[in-house]
N, C-alpha and C positions, 0 to 999 in steps of 0.2 A: 447803516445806511438811510438816506434819507427818502422818504415815501413820495411819489408824486402821484398826480392822477392818470389813472390809468385803466386798459382793458385788454384783456387778454383773450387769443383766439386759438383754443386748442386745436392741435391738430386732428382729433377724432370728430371734431365737428365741423369741420369744411365741408363744404359742399362738392359734389363729384360730376364728372362728364365720363362717359364709359362709352367704349365701342370695342371692337373684338381686336383691333389694332391701336388703341389710343386709350390714353387715360388721365385725366388734368383733376387734381385737388385745388378749389376755391377758397382761398383764404375770407376773401370778399364776394359780393354777391357778383353774379355774371350769370346771362342768359337764363335758363328757367329755375338756378338757383338764386331765391330771393329769400332772406330771413331779416328781419327787422333790427338783428343782434350784429351782422355781418356787413354795415355799410363800407364803404372805402374809407381809408383814414387820409385827409386831407386831399394832396395831390397824388397820393398814391393810390392809382385805380385798379390795378389788377397784380395780384400775387399769386401765380400759380405755380403748383409742383406736378410737372408732367413727363409723364412715361409715353413712347414712341416704340413700337415695334419695328424690327429689322425690313430696311426696305420700304419703310413707309415715310410719308410727309405730312408736316401738317402747313396749312398756309391761314396766316391771320390779315384784318386788315382795323386800319384804326379809322374812328372817327372824326379824331380831333386831333390838332398837333401832339405828339405823342415822344416821350424819350421809350423808347423800347429795350431792355435789358435782357439778354437772354446768358444764361449760366450754366453750363456742364455739368453735372455732378455725379454721373455716372456712364463712362464711354464719349467717344467724340461727333459731334453732328456736323452736318455739312449747313448753310446759314445762306438764305441770297434774299434780295430785295427788290424793290420796285427802280432802285435806281441804278440796277445791274450790278450791284455787288455780289460777289459770291468769297466764301472763306471756310476754311474748315476750322473747327474749336476742338480744343481737346480740354480736359478739365484744367482749370487754374487759368482761364483765358475767360474773360467776359466780352461779349459783344453788344456794341452801344449803337442804335439806330435813330437816330432826329428824323421822323418821320412828320410830314406834313398830313391834313386831312385827305382820306381816302387814299395813302400807300399802303401796299402791301409788304409783308414779308413771309419767308417760309423755312419751315424746319424740316431737314430729311435725316432719318437715320441712313448711313451707310454701309451699315453692317449686313453679314448674310444670315447671321441667327441671333445677334445679342440684341437685347434691349436696351434704350437710353432715357436717361433720366434728366431731366433740364429744369431751371426755373425761369418762369415767363415774367417781366414785370415791366408795369408801365405808369411812368409818371406823366400827368399832364403836364402840358407845357403854358405857361402864361402868355409868350408872346410867340408871334410865328417866326421861326429861323430858317437858316438855309439847308437844308435835307444834308445830312451827312451819316457815317459811318464808321467808326472807329472800334478800336479792340484794346483791352487793356490785361496785360499779365500780371497774374498774384503770383508772388514768391510763396508755393504751399511750403519749403522748409522754415520760412519764418516763423517765431512763435510768440504767444504773449503781447501781440501787439495788433493794433487796428491798421489795416492798410487799406488806402485808399483806392476805390474802383469805378467811382463816378464824382464827379463835379461839374455844376452848373451854377455860377456863381448869379448870372442874369436870371435865372429860374429859382434860386434859394434853394437848391436840391442837391443832397449830396449821399454817396454811401459807402459802406468801409466792410471791410472782411475782418474777421479774425479768428486765428487756429491757438488754442490754448491746452497748456500742461493743468491736470489737474490741481485744484485751488490756489489756480494764479490767478489774481485781481485785475480789475481793468476800470477806467472810466469813461466816457463820453462827455466832452464837454459840447453844449448846444452851440450851434452857431450863428442862429438869428432868433430873435425875442420871438414869442409867438409861435413858433414852429412845432410839427408834431413830429416823433421819431417812432420807427415802426421797427421793432426786432424781431429777426426770425433765428431761431437755433436750426443749424444742417443736420449738426449729428453730435450724440452727447447728452449732458445736462448741463445748466448755468443755474445760478441764483441772479435776477436782474430785478433790481430796485426792490429788493425784498420778496421775491414772487420765484417759485421753482417753475422754471422751463425745460421742456424735453423736446427730442428730436421732432423738427416741422411743427412744433409750437410757435405762434407768434405773439408779440406785447405790444399795443401801440401804448405811447406816455405822451401826453400835454404837459404844457408851462411849467417845465422843468430849467435848469441850469444845467444839470449835469444828471448823467446817470451812471451808477455804480453797478459793476457786477462781477460775479467769481465764477470761475470754471468749476464744474462739482465732478468732472470725469477727465482724463486724457483725449488729446486729440479731439478735443471738443472745439467745434466751429460756429459761428453763429454771424449775422448781417444786422446793420444797423444803416434805417435810410432815414434820412431827414427832411423833410418835404413841407411847404407850406399848409397851413391848416386850412 
């Protein structure tokens, strides 16, 4: 495998915001969590791993034009935003909210006793676009290939999800010269660019043409995000 300029973000070293009914692990600096080694990666500004208690909701507001992605990992969630959009998301469905500065959205746990877990991702937009909300279904039965979950050609930003059997290999090919890529392992373990990654670890890679990876466990899942540096 070819090794590229890279920086690992270990799960155990993430920042944390915790309330009695909400917990959020931050891969990058956010709010009171500030660390010189945890600066955001290019236009990828937020990568949060959130857990929300039954019957509770969390509202967020963006300060700049932003593509907001919400991916349920455990349980279903209700999603609302300031455009009046309202939807229920199950595992395998990604919500994409193209928001202008000052817009907000809310994630709610509709269950009576169960926790929910979801990823919250912000990609800052280069240009002002018309606000919109879309969703992408991920076929969780497909294995050993990267499936597109987000694409914005005008913003030069892309996102992919993959579920792999143990010892299966793959290659992510960079679409835009000068982009940076953030790889996040959801479940299981991978070797990415010659680096061992376990569940909820992240890896930023710069100046690559392609990124090789191999699953080290069955049902291993990961995300790739390519964004402007």
